[in-house]
C-alpha positions as CSV (number, residue, x, y, z in Angstrom):
1,X,-8.3,2.1,41.6
2,X,-10.4,-0.8,40.4
3,X,-10.8,-1.1,36.6
4,X,-14.3,-0.5,35.2
5,X,-16.3,-2.9,33.1
6,X,-14.7,-1.6,29.9
7,X,-11.2,-2.2,31.2
8,X,-12.0,-5.7,32.4
9,X,-13.7,-6.6,29.1
10,X,-10.8,-5.2,27.1
11,X,-8.3,-7.4,29.0
12,X,-10.5,-10.5,28.7
13,X,-11.0,-9.9,25.0
14,X,-7.3,-9.4,24.4
15,X,-6.4,-12.5,26.3
16,X,-9.0,-14.4,24.3
17,X,-7.5,-13.2,21.0
18,X,-4.0,-14.1,22.1
19,X,-5.2,-17.5,23.2
20,X,-6.9,-18.1,19.9
21,X,-3.7,-17.1,18.1
22,X,-1.6,-19.4,20.3
23,X,-4.0,-22.3,19.8
24,X,-4.3,-22.0,16.0
25,X,-2.8,-25.5,15.4
26,X,-5.7,-27.1,17.4
27,X,-8.4,-24.7,16.4
28,X,-7.9,-25.8,12.8
29,X,-9.4,-29.2,13.6
30,X,-6.6,-30.8,11.6
31,X,-3.5,-32.6,12.7
32,X,-0.7,-30.1,12.9
33,X,1.9,-32.8,12.2
34,X,0.1,-33.6,8.9
35,X,0.2,-29.9,8.0
36,X,3.9,-29.7,8.7
37,X,4.7,-32.9,6.8
38,X,2.8,-31.7,3.7
39,X,4.4,-28.3,3.9
40,X,7.9,-29.8,4.1
41,X,7.5,-32.6,1.6
42,X,4.3,-33.0,-0.4
43,X,5.5,-36.3,-1.8
44,X,6.2,-38.1,1.5
45,X,3.5,-40.5,2.7
46,X,1.8,-39.5,5.9
47,X,2.7,-42.7,7.8
48,X,2.3,-43.0,11.5
49,X,6.0,-43.1,12.0
50,X,6.5,-39.9,9.9
51,X,3.8,-38.0,11.8
52,X,5.2,-39.1,15.2
53,X,8.6,-37.9,14.2
54,X,7.2,-34.5,13.3
55,X,5.3,-34.3,16.6
56,X,8.5,-35.1,18.5
57,X,10.4,-32.5,16.5
58,X,8.0,-29.7,17.2
59,X,7.0,-30.8,20.7
60,X,3.4,-31.3,19.8
61,X,3.0,-34.4,22.0
62,X,2.6,-32.3,25.1
63,X,-0.9,-31.2,24.2
64,X,-2.5,-27.9,23.3
65,X,-2.4,-26.3,26.8
66,X,1.2,-27.2,27.4
67,X,2.2,-25.9,23.9
68,X,0.2,-22.7,24.5
69,X,2.2,-22.2,27.7
70,X,5.5,-22.8,25.8
71,X,4.4,-20.4,23.1
72,X,3.5,-17.7,25.6
73,X,6.8,-18.2,27.5
74,X,8.7,-17.9,24.2
75,X,6.8,-14.8,23.3
76,X,7.7,-13.1,26.6
77,X,11.4,-13.8,25.8
78,X,11.1,-12.5,22.2
79,X,11.0,-16.0,20.6
80,X,8.3,-16.5,18.0
81,X,9.2,-20.0,17.2
82,X,10.4,-21.7,14.0
83,X,8.7,-21.7,10.6
84,X,7.1,-25.1,9.8
85,X,7.9,-24.7,6.1
86,X,11.4,-23.2,5.9
87,X,12.7,-24.2,9.3
88,X,14.0,-20.7,9.8
89,X,13.4,-18.4,12.9
90,X,10.1,-16.6,12.6
91,X,11.2,-13.3,14.3
92,X,13.6,-12.1,11.5
93,X,10.9,-12.7,8.9
94,X,8.3,-10.8,10.9
95,X,10.7,-7.9,11.6
96,X,11.6,-7.7,7.9
97,X,8.0,-7.7,6.7
98,X,7.0,-5.3,9.4
99,X,9.7,-2.8,8.3
100,X,8.5,-3.0,4.7
101,X,4.8,-2.5,5.8
102,X,5.8,0.4,8.1
103,X,7.6,2.1,5.2
104,X,4.6,1.6,2.9
105,X,2.1,2.8,5.5
106,X,4.2,5.9,6.3
107,X,4.3,6.8,2.6
108,X,0.6,6.1,2.4
109,X,-0.1,8.3,5.4
110,X,1.8,11.1,3.6
111,X,-0.5,10.7,0.6
112,X,-3.5,10.7,2.9
113,X,-2.5,13.9,4.6
114,X,-1.8,15.6,1.3
115,X,-5.2,14.6,0.0
116,X,-6.9,15.6,3.3
117,X,-5.2,19.0,3.2
118,X,-6.4,19.6,-0.3
119,X,-10.0,18.8,0.8
120,X,-9.8,20.9,3.9
121,X,-8.0,24.0,2.4
122,X,-11.0,25.4,0.5
123,X,-13.1,25.3,3.7
124,X,-10.4,27.2,5.7
125,X,-10.1,29.8,3.0
126,X,-13.9,30.4,2.4
127,X,-15.1,29.5,5.9
128,X,-17.8,27.3,4.5
129,X,-18.3,24.3,2.2
130,X,-17.6,20.6,2.8
131,X,-15.6,17.8,1.3
132,X,-18.7,16.7,-0.6
133,X,-19.5,13.6,-2.5
134,X,-16.0,13.3,-4.0
135,X,-14.4,12.7,-0.6
136,X,-17.1,10.4,0.4
137,X,-16.7,8.3,-2.7
138,X,-12.9,8.2,-2.3
139,X,-13.3,7.0,1.3
140,X,-15.7,4.3,0.2
141,X,-13.5,2.8,-2.5
142,X,-11.9,-0.4,-1.2
143,X,-8.1,-0.5,-1.3
144,X,-7.9,-3.8,-3.3
145,X,-10.1,-2.2,-6.0
146,X,-8.1,1.0,-6.2
147,X,-4.9,-1.1,-6.3
148,X,-6.2,-3.1,-9.2
149,X,-7.2,0.1,-11.1
150,X,-3.8,1.7,-10.4
151,X,-2.0,-1.4,-11.6
152,X,-4.0,-1.4,-14.8
153,X,-3.8,2.3,-15.5
154,X,-0.4,3.3,-14.2
155,X,1.5,0.1,-14.6
156,X,0.0,-1.9,-17.5
157,X,-1.5,0.6,-20.0
158,X,0.6,3.7,-19.4
159,X,3.8,1.9,-18.2
160,X,4.8,4.7,-16.0
161,X,5.7,2.8,-12.9
162,X,6.6,-0.8,-12.0
163,X,3.7,-3.1,-11.1
164,X,5.5,-5.4,-8.6
165,X,8.5,-5.8,-6.4
166,X,10.2,-3.6,-3.8
167,X,13.5,-2.5,-5.2
168,X,13.3,1.3,-4.9
169,X,11.1,4.4,-4.3
170,X,9.4,3.9,-7.7
171,X,7.9,0.7,-6.5
172,X,6.3,2.5,-3.6
173,X,4.3,5.0,-5.6
174,X,1.4,3.0,-6.8
175,X,0.9,1.0,-3.6
176,X,1.1,4.2,-1.5
177,X,-1.6,5.9,-3.7
178,X,-3.9,2.9,-3.6
179,X,-3.6,2.7,0.2
180,X,-3.5,6.4,0.9
181,X,-6.4,7.8,-1.2
182,X,-9.3,6.1,0.7
183,X,-7.7,7.1,4.0
184,X,-7.2,10.7,2.8
185,X,-10.7,10.9,1.6
186,X,-12.1,9.8,4.9
187,X,-9.8,12.2,6.9
188,X,-10.6,15.1,4.7
189,X,-14.3,14.5,4.9
190,X,-14.3,14.2,8.7
191,X,-12.4,17.5,9.1
192,X,-14.0,19.5,6.3
193,X,-17.5,18.5,7.3
194,X,-16.8,19.6,10.9
195,X,-15.0,22.9,10.2
196,X,-18.0,25.0,9.0
197,X,-19.8,24.6,12.2
198,X,-16.7,25.5,14.2
199,X,-16.0,28.5,12.1
200,X,-19.5,29.7,12.8
201,X,-19.0,29.7,16.5
202,X,-19.1,33.0,18.5
203,X,-15.4,33.0,19.4
204,X,-14.5,33.2,15.7
205,X,-16.5,36.4,15.2
206,X,-14.9,37.9,18.3
207,X,-11.4,37.0,17.0
208,X,-12.1,38.5,13.6
209,X,-13.5,41.7,15.2
210,X,-10.3,41.9,17.3
211,X,-8.2,41.8,14.1
212,X,-6.7,38.4,14.6
213,X,-5.2,37.1,11.4
214,X,-6.9,34.5,9.3
215,X,-4.0,32.1,9.7
216,X,-4.3,32.1,13.5
217,X,-8.0,31.7,13.3
218,X,-7.6,28.7,11.0
219,X,-5.0,27.1,13.3
220,X,-7.3,27.6,16.3
221,X,-10.2,26.1,14.4
222,X,-8.2,23.1,13.5
223,X,-7.1,22.7,17.1
224,X,-10.8,22.9,18.1
225,X,-11.8,20.3,15.4
226,X,-9.1,17.7,15.9
227,X,-9.5,16.4,19.5
228,X,-12.9,14.7,18.9
229,X,-11.7,13.3,15.6
230,X,-8.4,12.0,16.7
231,X,-9.8,8.6,17.7
232,X,-11.2,8.3,14.2
233,X,-7.8,9.1,12.8
234,X,-6.5,6.1,14.8
235,X,-9.2,3.9,13.2
236,X,-8.0,5.1,9.8
237,X,-4.5,4.0,10.7
238,X,-5.8,0.6,11.8
239,X,-7.6,0.4,8.5
240,X,-4.3,0.9,6.7
241,X,-3.0,-2.3,8.3
242,X,-5.9,-4.3,6.8
243,X,-5.7,-2.5,3.5
244,X,-2.0,-3.2,3.3
245,X,-2.7,-6.9,3.0
246,X,-4.6,-6.5,-0.2
247,X,-2.3,-3.8,-1.6
248,X,0.8,-5.8,-0.8
249,X,-0.7,-8.8,-2.5
250,X,-1.6,-6.9,-5.7
251,X,1.8,-5.3,-6.1
252,X,3.8,-8.3,-4.7
253,X,5.2,-6.2,-1.8
254,X,7.0,-8.4,0.8
255,X,5.3,-6.7,3.8
256,X,3.9,-8.2,6.9
257,X,0.3,-8.4,5.5
258,X,1.4,-10.5,2.5
259,X,3.6,-12.6,4.8
260,X,0.5,-13.4,7.0
261,X,-1.6,-14.2,4.0
262,X,1.0,-16.5,2.6
263,X,1.5,-18.2,5.9
264,X,-2.2,-18.8,6.3
265,X,-2.5,-20.4,2.8
266,X,0.6,-22.6,3.4
267,X,-0.5,-23.5,6.9
268,X,2.8,-22.2,8.3
269,X,1.1,-21.4,11.6
270,X,4.2,-20.1,13.6
271,X,4.9,-17.5,10.9
272,X,1.2,-16.7,10.8
273,X,1.1,-16.3,14.6
274,X,4.0,-13.9,14.6
275,X,2.6,-11.8,11.7
276,X,-0.9,-11.5,13.3
277,X,0.7,-10.5,16.6
278,X,2.7,-7.8,14.8
279,X,-0.5,-6.5,13.1
280,X,-2.5,-6.7,16.3
281,X,0.2,-4.8,18.2
282,X,0.3,-2.1,15.6
283,X,-3.4,-1.7,15.8
284,X,-3.5,-1.5,19.6
285,X,-0.5,0.9,19.6
286,X,-2.2,3.1,17.1
287,X,-5.3,3.3,19.2
288,X,-3.3,4.1,22.4
289,X,-1.3,6.8,20.5
290,X,-4.5,8.4,19.2
291,X,-6.0,8.5,22.7
292,X,-2.8,10.0,24.1
293,X,-2.7,12.7,21.3
294,X,-6.4,13.5,22.0
295,X,-5.7,14.0,25.7
296,X,-2.7,16.3,25.0
297,X,-4.8,18.4,22.5
298,X,-7.6,18.7,25.0
299,X,-5.3,19.9,27.8
300,X,-5.9,19.3,31.6
301,X,-9.0,21.5,31.7
302,X,-11.0,19.5,29.3
303,X,-9.3,16.1,29.7
304,X,-11.9,14.6,31.9
305,X,-15.0,16.4,30.5
306,X,-14.1,15.8,26.9
307,X,-15.0,18.0,24.0
308,X,-17.8,17.6,21.5
309,X,-18.1,19.2,18.1
310,X,-21.3,21.0,16.8
311,X,-23.3,18.7,14.5
312,X,-21.7,18.5,11.1
313,X,-23.7,19.0,8.0
314,X,-23.8,15.6,6.2
315,X,-23.2,15.2,2.5
316,X,-26.5,15.6,0.7
317,X,-27.3,13.5,-2.3
318,X,-30.2,14.0,-4.7
319,X,-32.7,11.2,-4.4
320,X,-32.1,10.2,-8.0
321,X,-28.5,9.3,-7.4
322,X,-29.0,6.2,-5.2
323,X,-32.0,5.3,-7.3
324,X,-30.0,5.5,-10.5
325,X,-27.1,3.5,-9.1
326,X,-29.5,0.9,-7.7
327,X,-31.3,0.6,-11.1
328,X,-28.0,0.1,-13.0
329,X,-26.9,-2.6,-10.6
330,X,-30.3,-4.3,-10.5
331,X,-30.5,-4.4,-14.3
332,X,-27.1,-5.8,-14.6
333,X,-27.6,-8.4,-11.9
334,X,-31.1,-9.4,-13.2
335,X,-29.7,-9.9,-16.7
336,X,-26.8,-12.0,-15.4
337,X,-29.2,-14.1,-13.3
338,X,-30.8,-15.3,-16.5
339,X,-27.5,-16.8,-17.7
340,X,-25.5,-19.9,-16.6
341,X,-22.4,-18.8,-14.6
342,X,-20.7,-22.3,-14.7
343,X,-20.9,-23.1,-18.4
344,X,-17.4,-23.6,-19.7
345,X,-16.6,-22.9,-23.4
346,X,-12.9,-23.1,-24.0
347,X,-13.3,-22.1,-27.7
348,X,-14.6,-18.7,-26.5
349,X,-11.9,-18.0,-24.0
350,X,-11.3,-14.3,-23.3
351,X,-13.9,-13.3,-25.9
352,X,-14.5,-9.6,-26.3
353,X,-17.9,-8.1,-25.3
354,X,-20.6,-8.9,-27.8
355,X,-24.3,-9.6,-27.9
356,X,-23.7,-13.2,-27.1
357,X,-21.5,-12.2,-24.1
358,X,-22.2,-8.5,-23.2
359,X,-19.3,-8.3,-20.8
360,X,-17.1,-10.9,-22.5
361,X,-15.8,-14.1,-21.1
362,X,-13.1,-15.2,-18.6
363,X,-10.1,-17.4,-19.0
364,X,-12.3,-20.6,-19.1
365,X,-14.8,-19.1,-21.5
366,X,-17.5,-18.5,-18.8
367,X,-19.8,-15.6,-19.3
368,X,-18.7,-12.7,-17.1
369,X,-22.2,-11.1,-17.0
370,X,-23.6,-14.4,-15.6
371,X,-21.0,-14.7,-13.0
372,X,-21.4,-11.1,-12.0
373,X,-25.2,-11.5,-11.5
374,X,-25.0,-14.7,-9.6
375,X,-22.2,-13.4,-7.4
376,X,-24.2,-10.3,-6.4
377,X,-27.1,-12.5,-5.3
378,X,-25.0,-14.5,-2.9
379,X,-23.1,-11.4,-1.7
380,X,-26.2,-9.5,-0.9
381,X,-27.8,-12.5,0.9
382,X,-24.7,-13.1,3.1
383,X,-24.3,-9.3,3.8
384,X,-28.0,-9.1,4.9
385,X,-27.5,-12.0,7.3
386,X,-24.4,-10.3,8.8
387,X,-26.3,-7.1,9.1
388,X,-29.1,-8.8,11.0
389,X,-26.7,-10.5,13.4
390,X,-24.8,-7.3,14.0
391,X,-28.1,-5.5,14.7
392,X,-29.2,-8.0,17.3
393,X,-25.8,-7.9,19.0
394,X,-25.8,-4.1,19.0
395,X,-29.3,-3.9,20.5
396,X,-28.2,-6.3,23.3
397,X,-24.8,-4.5,23.9
398,X,-26.4,-1.1,23.7
399,X,-27.7,-1.6,27.3
400,X,-24.2,-2.6,28.5
401,X,-22.0,0.3,27.2
402,X,-19.1,-0.4,29.5
403,X,-18.8,-4.0,28.3
404,X,-19.4,-3.1,24.7
405,X,-16.7,-0.4,24.8
406,X,-14.0,-2.7,26.0
407,X,-14.8,-5.4,23.4
408,X,-15.1,-2.7,20.7
409,X,-11.5,-1.5,21.4
410,X,-10.2,-5.0,20.6
411,X,-12.5,-5.5,17.6
412,X,-11.6,-2.1,16.2
413,X,-7.9,-3.1,16.3
414,X,-8.5,-6.0,14.0
415,X,-9.4,-5.2,10.4
416,X,-11.7,-7.7,8.6
417,X,-8.8,-9.0,6.6
418,X,-6.8,-10.0,9.7
419,X,-9.7,-11.7,11.2
420,X,-10.4,-13.4,7.9
421,X,-6.8,-14.7,7.9
422,X,-7.3,-16.2,11.4
423,X,-10.6,-17.7,10.5
424,X,-9.2,-19.2,7.3
425,X,-6.3,-20.7,9.2
426,X,-8.7,-22.2,11.8
427,X,-11.6,-23.3,9.6
428,X,-10.2,-23.1,6.1
429,X,-11.2,-20.5,3.4
430,X,-14.8,-20.3,2.4
431,X,-18.0,-18.2,2.3
432,X,-18.9,-19.2,5.9
433,X,-15.4,-18.3,7.2
434,X,-15.5,-14.9,5.5
435,X,-19.0,-14.2,6.8
436,X,-17.9,-15.1,10.3
437,X,-14.8,-12.9,10.1
438,X,-16.8,-9.8,9.0
439,X,-19.6,-10.5,11.5
440,X,-17.0,-10.6,14.4
441,X,-15.9,-7.0,13.8
442,X,-19.0,-5.4,12.2
443,X,-21.0,-4.8,15.4
444,X,-19.0,-2.0,17.2
445,X,-20.4,1.0,15.3
446,X,-23.9,-0.3,15.7
447,X,-23.4,-1.0,19.4
448,X,-22.0,2.6,19.9
449,X,-25.0,4.0,18.1
450,X,-27.4,1.9,20.2
451,X,-25.7,2.9,23.4
452,X,-25.9,6.6,22.5
453,X,-29.6,6.4,21.7
454,X,-30.4,4.4,24.9
455,X,-28.8,7.2,27.0
456,X,-30.9,9.8,25.0
457,X,-34.1,7.9,25.4
458,X,-33.6,7.0,29.1
459,X,-33.0,10.7,29.9
460,X,-36.2,11.8,28.2
461,X,-38.9,13.5,30.3
462,X,-41.7,11.2,29.1
463,X,-39.9,8.2,30.6
464,X,-39.8,10.0,33.9
465,X,-43.5,10.6,33.6
466,X,-44.1,6.9,32.8
467,X,-42.2,5.9,36.0
468,X,-44.2,8.4,38.0
469,X,-47.5,6.8,37.0
470,X,-46.2,3.4,37.9
471,X,-45.2,1.9,34.5
472,X,-43.1,-1.3,35.0
473,X,-39.5,-1.5,33.7
474,X,-40.5,-4.2,31.2
475,X,-43.3,-1.9,29.8
476,X,-41.0,1.0,29.4
477,X,-38.4,-1.2,27.8
478,X,-40.7,-2.9,25.2
479,X,-43.0,0.0,24.5
480,X,-40.7,3.0,24.6
481,X,-37.0,2.3,24.7
482,X,-36.6,-0.5,22.2
483,X,-38.9,1.1,19.5
484,X,-37.1,4.4,19.9
485,X,-33.7,2.7,19.6
486,X,-34.4,-0.1,17.2
487,X,-35.6,1.9,14.2
488,X,-32.6,4.2,13.9
489,X,-30.1,1.4,14.6
490,X,-31.9,-0.8,12.0
491,X,-31.6,2.0,9.5
492,X,-27.9,2.3,10.3
493,X,-27.4,-1.4,9.8
494,X,-29.1,-1.2,6.4
495,X,-26.8,1.6,5.4
496,X,-23.8,-0.7,6.3
497,X,-25.0,-3.4,3.9
498,X,-23.0,-2.3,0.9
499,X,-19.9,-1.8,3.0
500,X,-20.2,-5.3,4.4
501,X,-20.6,-6.7,0.9
502,X,-17.4,-4.9,-0.1
503,X,-15.6,-6.4,3.0
504,X,-16.8,-9.9,1.8
505,X,-15.5,-9.1,-1.7
506,X,-12.1,-8.1,-0.3
507,X,-11.8,-11.4,1.5
508,X,-12.8,-13.2,-1.7
509,X,-10.2,-11.2,-3.6
510,X,-7.5,-12.5,-1.2
511,X,-8.7,-16.1,-1.5
512,X,-10.1,-16.2,2.0
513,X,-13.8,-16.2,1.0
514,X,-15.7,-18.1,-1.7
515,X,-13.6,-20.6,-3.5
516,X,-13.5,-21.4,-7.3
517,X,-15.7,-22.0,-9.2
518,X,-18.1,-19.9,-7.2
519,X,-19.1,-16.6,-8.9
520,X,-18.0,-14.1,-6.3
521,X,-17.1,-10.5,-7.1
522,X,-13.8,-10.3,-5.3
523,X,-12.8,-13.7,-6.6
524,X,-13.8,-12.6,-10.2
525,X,-11.4,-9.7,-9.8
526,X,-8.6,-11.8,-8.5
527,X,-9.0,-14.4,-11.3
528,X,-9.0,-11.8,-14.0
529,X,-5.6,-10.4,-12.9
530,X,-3.8,-13.3,-14.6
531,X,-4.9,-12.2,-18.0
532,X,-5.6,-8.5,-17.4
533,X,-3.3,-7.4,-20.3
534,X,-5.1,-9.5,-22.9
535,X,-8.7,-9.2,-21.6
536,X,-9.0,-6.0,-19.4
537,X,-12.8,-6.1,-19.7
538,X,-12.9,-9.2,-17.5
539,X,-11.3,-7.2,-14.7
540,X,-13.2,-4.0,-15.4
541,X,-16.6,-5.6,-15.1
542,X,-16.3,-6.6,-11.4
543,X,-14.3,-3.4,-10.7
544,X,-17.1,-1.2,-12.0
545,X,-19.7,-3.2,-10.1
546,X,-17.8,-2.7,-6.9
547,X,-17.4,1.0,-7.6
548,X,-21.1,1.3,-8.2
549,X,-21.7,-0.5,-4.9
550,X,-19.4,1.9,-3.1
551,X,-21.2,4.8,-4.7
552,X,-24.6,3.4,-3.6
553,X,-23.3,3.1,0.0
554,X,-22.3,6.8,0.0
555,X,-25.3,8.3,-1.8
556,X,-27.8,6.1,0.0
557,X,-26.4,7.0,3.4
558,X,-26.4,10.7,2.5
559,X,-30.0,10.6,1.3
560,X,-31.2,8.7,4.4
561,X,-29.4,11.1,6.7
562,X,-31.1,14.0,4.9
563,X,-34.5,12.9,6.1
564,X,-36.1,14.5,9.1
565,X,-35.8,12.9,12.5
566,X,-36.4,14.0,16.1
567,X,-33.8,16.6,17.0
568,X,-32.0,14.9,19.9
569,X,-32.1,11.4,18.4
570,X,-30.9,12.8,15.0
571,X,-27.9,14.5,16.7
572,X,-26.9,11.2,18.5
573,X,-27.5,9.2,15.3
574,X,-25.5,11.4,13.0
575,X,-22.6,11.7,15.4
576,X,-22.1,7.9,15.2
577,X,-23.1,7.3,11.6
578,X,-20.7,10.0,10.3
579,X,-17.9,8.1,12.0
């Protein structure tokens, strides 16, 4: 049987990603021999003889295509090459880091399941209700922010648990909580929001009338709910691989994510290639496992037809909530824009909040409020540009659902942090590289949304009437299809603006985005970790700002989804936006 467009696109995209990983030494635009020489000995002069010796040692003289073939051949035989920095084999380092990351993600998955169960249990008991705004807020908090707060509260201030290392189970507690809470909030919200509609179906009444126990009904309702949501559970697991990079960095956990980040910063490209391949393989394996579990839960009768849930009731937010959050952020940003974010005053280092410095100063005596305000302006502008590009790509790919689906499978297997690491290795860290990394993987939800709406609009009766009276395809496209699809997808893209800003902040926090002395929120949070015990306000200011941004994303989306729309379009839109 010939593969469809989605299968062909999936294979092409996977080959493209693998080729990009294999050609990292040449995509960087820098001499690989120079990178190796500087990594091995920073004091040695990069003479022509020294560079030629490095090229001969690594076999770089054969050219990029020949080296790519050698790398692929070694990969097929289980050989990931030799580290450019340490000279050791890459495979043992990748395996060791992968084992640590798997242990951390397994523990985090346990935390996520416990939290999701706590959110779902009241709905199963009462038969109504939802996860509510609390679950939505937990799902929106980025892992690097939660890890920083957990480090401050549980490790520094209370001293309950160690803040770094990987010596025993106690070292796993804080990282697992930081990684598992957002995942648990998302899982709990997905299941709890879908359960009330399922428990209101006719079969539940019949079972209750027949005297079936509440436990059996709850188990059957969960089995009814889970198949359509299993692919999203796979996405949550993929998100754990991206969040693990930040969490491992905060708590100095020697996992595969931290290994990849360190390799990118030191230009140890063979180690980076092996680490990224391990993370990519984990993402693809998770997606395939989720699809297999879904097929098994559906059974042979529904395996081909699929199964759809009744529309879930979205979280409702009072209109005053997003307005209040936006007002607080706008006031803080506006006040900070009136100040100089680059003025250095070493005599006022780590000053406590005062009227002269309302949020205190950082390690160089720079005003935290000023850097917060100017950082927001650049973040919002960059996020808006990414939203616009994603919207245009989604509208184009919405008419090619087979092609978009295949590319989306590969894009969904790569969290923003992993793509950011690759882009930083190729083009160097910076705002442009971070924006490119987020843009490369931000379009799939919008494209899926556009494809669903295109199918809805094309199946409408009024388009049949238009064709019957002789309307041209171009007229139907420009006057009916695009206006009906463009407005909801543009609204969806606007709702993703805070989330994109948070993704940019996470890359800045890891040193892959804006570089010092730029006033970027993630970078501010990372810089303040060095003196968090002496001046916690310097870390709390960007942390609170990021938390408000996450709250604005949740409440704004809930308020917008609460507005009236056409019934069929609303059903298609909510099905995608909820994901």
